[in-house]
C-alpha positions as CSV (number, residue, x, y, z in Angstrom):
1,M,166.3,67.8,51.1
2,T,164.2,64.6,51.1
3,S,160.6,64.5,52.3
4,L,159.3,62.2,54.9
5,F,155.9,62.2,53.2
6,P,154.1,64.1,50.4
7,G,153.0,67.4,51.9
8,A,155.8,67.8,54.4
9,G,157.0,70.9,52.6
10,T,153.6,72.5,52.8
11,L,153.2,71.7,56.5
12,L,156.6,73.3,57.1
13,N,155.5,76.4,55.2
14,V,152.2,76.7,57.1
15,L,154.2,76.4,60.4
16,T,156.6,79.2,59.4
17,V,153.7,81.5,58.4
18,L,151.9,80.9,61.7
19,V,155.1,81.5,63.7
20,G,156.1,84.6,61.6
21,A,152.6,86.1,61.8
22,G,152.4,85.4,65.5
23,L,155.7,87.1,66.2
24,G,154.6,90.1,64.0
25,M,151.4,90.5,65.9
26,A,153.3,90.2,69.2
27,V,155.8,93.0,68.4
28,G,154.2,94.9,65.6
29,H,152.2,97.3,67.9
30,R,155.6,98.5,69.3
31,F,156.5,99.9,65.9
32,K,155.5,103.4,64.8
33,E,153.2,103.8,61.8
34,H,156.0,105.2,59.7
35,T,158.1,102.1,60.5
36,R,155.3,99.7,59.5
37,S,154.8,101.7,56.3
38,V,158.5,101.4,55.4
39,V,158.4,97.6,56.0
40,T,155.4,97.4,53.7
41,D,157.3,99.4,51.0
42,V,160.2,97.0,51.4
43,L,157.9,94.0,50.9
44,G,156.5,95.7,47.8
45,L,159.9,96.2,46.3
46,V,161.0,92.6,47.0
47,T,157.7,91.3,45.6
48,L,158.4,93.4,42.5
49,L,161.8,91.7,42.2
50,V,160.3,88.2,42.6
51,A,157.6,89.2,40.0
52,G,160.3,90.1,37.5
53,L,162.2,86.9,38.0
54,S,159.1,84.9,37.6
55,A,157.8,86.7,34.6
56,M,161.1,85.9,32.8
57,S,159.8,82.4,32.5
58,V,158.2,83.7,29.3
59,T,161.6,83.3,27.7
60,D,161.9,79.7,28.8
61,P,163.3,77.6,25.8
62,A,160.7,74.8,26.4
63,L,157.8,77.3,26.2
64,R,159.3,78.9,23.1
65,E,159.8,75.5,21.4
66,A,156.3,74.3,22.3
67,V,154.3,77.3,21.1
68,G,156.7,79.0,18.6
69,A,159.1,81.8,19.0
70,G,156.6,84.6,18.6
71,F,153.8,83.2,20.9
72,P,155.0,82.9,24.5
73,L,154.1,86.6,25.3
74,L,150.8,86.2,23.5
75,V,150.0,83.1,25.6
76,V,150.7,85.0,28.8
77,L,148.7,88.0,27.6
78,G,145.8,85.8,26.5
79,S,145.8,83.9,29.8
80,L,145.6,87.1,31.8
81,L,142.9,88.6,29.6
82,I,140.7,85.5,29.6
83,G,141.4,84.8,33.2
84,S,140.6,88.4,34.3
85,I,137.4,88.5,32.3
86,L,136.3,85.2,33.9
87,G,137.3,86.4,37.4
88,S,135.6,89.7,37.0
89,V,132.4,88.1,35.8
90,L,132.5,85.6,38.7
91,R,133.4,88.5,41.0
92,I,136.1,86.5,42.6
93,E,137.9,89.4,44.4
94,A,134.6,90.7,45.8
95,R,133.6,87.3,47.0
96,L,137.0,86.8,48.6
97,E,136.7,90.2,50.3
98,G,133.2,89.2,51.5
99,L,134.5,85.9,52.9
100,A,137.3,87.7,54.6
101,G,134.9,90.2,56.1
102,T,132.7,87.5,57.4
103,I,135.7,85.7,59.0
104,Q,136.9,89.0,60.4
105,A,133.5,89.7,62.0
106,F,133.6,86.2,63.6
107,V,137.1,86.7,64.9
108,S,136.4,90.2,66.2
109,R,133.7,88.9,68.5
110,R,136.2,86.6,70.1
111,W,139.4,88.5,69.8
112,S,139.6,92.3,70.3
113,S,143.3,92.8,69.6
114,E,142.7,94.5,66.2
115,G,141.7,97.9,67.7
116,G,140.4,100.9,65.8
117,T,137.0,101.3,64.3
118,D,135.1,98.3,63.1
119,H,135.5,99.5,59.5
120,A,139.2,100.1,59.9
121,A,139.7,96.7,61.5
122,R,137.7,95.0,58.7
123,E,139.8,96.7,56.0
124,R,143.1,95.8,57.7
125,F,142.0,92.2,58.1
126,I,140.9,91.9,54.5
127,E,144.0,93.5,53.1
128,G,146.2,91.4,55.3
129,W,144.6,88.1,54.4
130,L,144.3,88.8,50.7
131,T,147.7,90.4,50.2
132,A,149.6,87.7,52.2
133,S,147.6,84.8,50.6
134,L,148.1,86.0,47.1
135,L,151.8,86.6,47.7
136,F,152.3,83.2,49.3
137,C,150.3,81.3,46.8
138,V,150.9,82.5,43.2
139,G,154.7,82.5,43.0
140,P,156.8,79.9,41.1
141,L,158.2,78.4,44.3
142,T,154.6,77.6,45.3
143,I,153.8,75.8,42.0
144,L,157.1,74.1,41.3
145,G,157.9,73.3,45.0
146,S,154.5,71.7,45.6
147,L,154.6,69.6,42.4
148,N,158.2,68.5,43.2
149,D,157.0,67.6,46.8
150,G,154.2,65.5,45.3
151,L,156.6,63.8,42.9
152,G,158.9,62.8,45.7
153,R,161.8,65.0,44.4
154,G,162.3,66.7,47.8
155,I,161.2,69.9,49.5
156,D,164.2,72.1,48.9
157,Q,162.1,74.7,47.1
158,L,159.3,74.7,49.7
159,A,161.9,74.9,52.5
160,L,163.3,78.0,51.0
161,K,159.8,79.4,50.5
162,A,158.9,78.6,54.0
163,V,161.8,80.7,55.4
164,L,160.9,83.6,53.1
165,D,157.2,83.4,53.9
166,G,157.9,83.3,57.6
167,F,159.8,86.6,57.5
168,A,157.2,88.1,55.2
169,A,154.4,87.0,57.4
170,M,156.1,88.7,60.4
171,A,156.4,92.0,58.5
172,F,152.8,91.8,57.1
173,A,151.4,90.9,60.5
174,A,153.2,93.9,62.1
175,S,151.3,96.1,59.6
176,F,148.0,94.3,59.0
177,G,147.4,92.2,62.1
178,V,145.5,88.9,62.6
179,G,144.3,88.7,58.9
180,V,147.8,87.5,58.0
181,L,147.5,84.6,60.3
182,L,144.6,83.3,58.2
183,S,146.8,83.2,55.1
184,A,148.3,80.0,56.6
185,V,145.0,78.3,55.7
186,S,145.3,79.6,52.1
187,V,148.8,78.2,51.9
188,L,147.6,74.8,53.2
189,V,144.7,74.6,50.7
190,V,146.6,75.8,47.6
191,Q,149.9,74.0,48.2
192,G,148.2,70.9,49.5
193,T,146.1,70.8,46.3
194,L,149.2,71.2,44.1
195,T,151.0,68.5,46.0
196,V,148.1,66.1,45.4
197,V,148.3,67.1,41.7
198,G,152.0,66.3,41.8
199,V,151.3,62.9,43.3
200,L,148.6,62.1,40.7
201,L,149.9,63.5,37.4
202,G,152.7,66.0,38.1
203,S,155.1,64.0,35.9
204,L,152.7,64.4,33.0
205,V,152.7,68.3,33.1
206,P,155.1,69.5,30.4
207,E,157.8,72.0,31.3
208,A,156.4,74.5,28.8
209,H,153.0,74.6,30.5
210,I,154.7,75.2,33.9
211,A,156.7,78.0,32.4
212,A,153.6,79.7,31.0
213,L,151.9,79.4,34.4
214,T,155.0,80.8,36.2
215,A,155.3,83.8,33.9
216,T,151.6,84.5,34.3
217,G,151.9,84.3,38.1
218,G,154.9,86.6,37.9
219,L,152.7,89.4,36.4
220,M,150.1,88.8,39.0
221,L,152.8,89.2,41.7
222,A,153.6,92.6,40.0
223,G,150.0,93.6,40.6
224,I,150.5,92.6,44.3
225,A,153.6,94.8,44.5
226,L,151.7,97.8,43.1
227,R,149.1,97.3,45.8
228,L,151.8,97.1,48.5
229,L,153.5,100.2,47.2
230,R,150.1,102.0,47.1
231,I,150.5,102.8,43.4
232,R,147.3,101.1,42.2
233,D,144.8,98.8,43.7
234,V,145.1,96.0,41.1
235,P,142.3,93.4,41.5
236,V,144.6,90.5,41.5
237,G,142.0,88.2,43.0
238,D,139.9,88.6,39.7
239,M,143.0,87.4,37.8
240,L,143.3,84.1,39.6
241,P,141.6,82.0,36.8
242,A,144.6,83.0,34.6
243,L,146.6,80.4,36.5
244,V,144.3,77.7,35.2
245,V,144.0,79.3,31.7
246,A,147.8,79.5,31.2
247,P,148.6,75.8,30.8
248,L,145.3,75.1,29.0
249,L,145.9,77.9,26.5
250,T,149.5,76.7,26.0
251,Q,148.1,73.2,25.1
252,V,145.6,74.7,22.7
253,V,148.5,76.6,20.9
254,V,150.5,73.4,20.8
255,W,147.5,71.5,19.2
256,L,147.1,74.3,16.6
257,R,150.7,74.3,15.5
């Protein structure tokens, strides 16, 4: 699918998230709590599947050839460890939660549809925004689709992602409310930035580096799945620097070989 202009795929994705979240908010209150819980569980399982498929990029032939047969897993492990340490020192997740809380407080003064206690509304808003934003912004379709859009290779991947995100946003908004709507801004910022990177130097990013980044993002998605399934509250926000560390560490290993 050809693109009319760089960024068209991201705008389509933002639109589907807004529409999906809006529909979820409109009909979500009609569902029982058990139904919303089941929907969240389904999203967690599907996220786990996507995480597994993304993490398999660690076996990508280009990555193995670039860093050596025994090093792809170590590159991903090192990226997550270094990125998580940086993120925890910088308190990224806490800062994101604080930002979400500030926005929620502003929204609640002008929109009272969240219901419940102030604390409960704040927690729902933060969980909805962070979970949806991380799910929509760290997957392989986000990275590769945005880079391809910037390179003028079409928006097929982002079009597929837009459809998936639209349905996911509908389900999330039914459970978490208006916070999911704000994730459209996260999609715009992250994918817009990646599209600009694609326009400027996407053709210079080796396939091995993208594979390392994708595999690292896959494990982060697994952390999101564990949160959705209420197994463990993994601080995925603190792991975000790993997405920057992964291609850099890959290049360091390439230089050292």
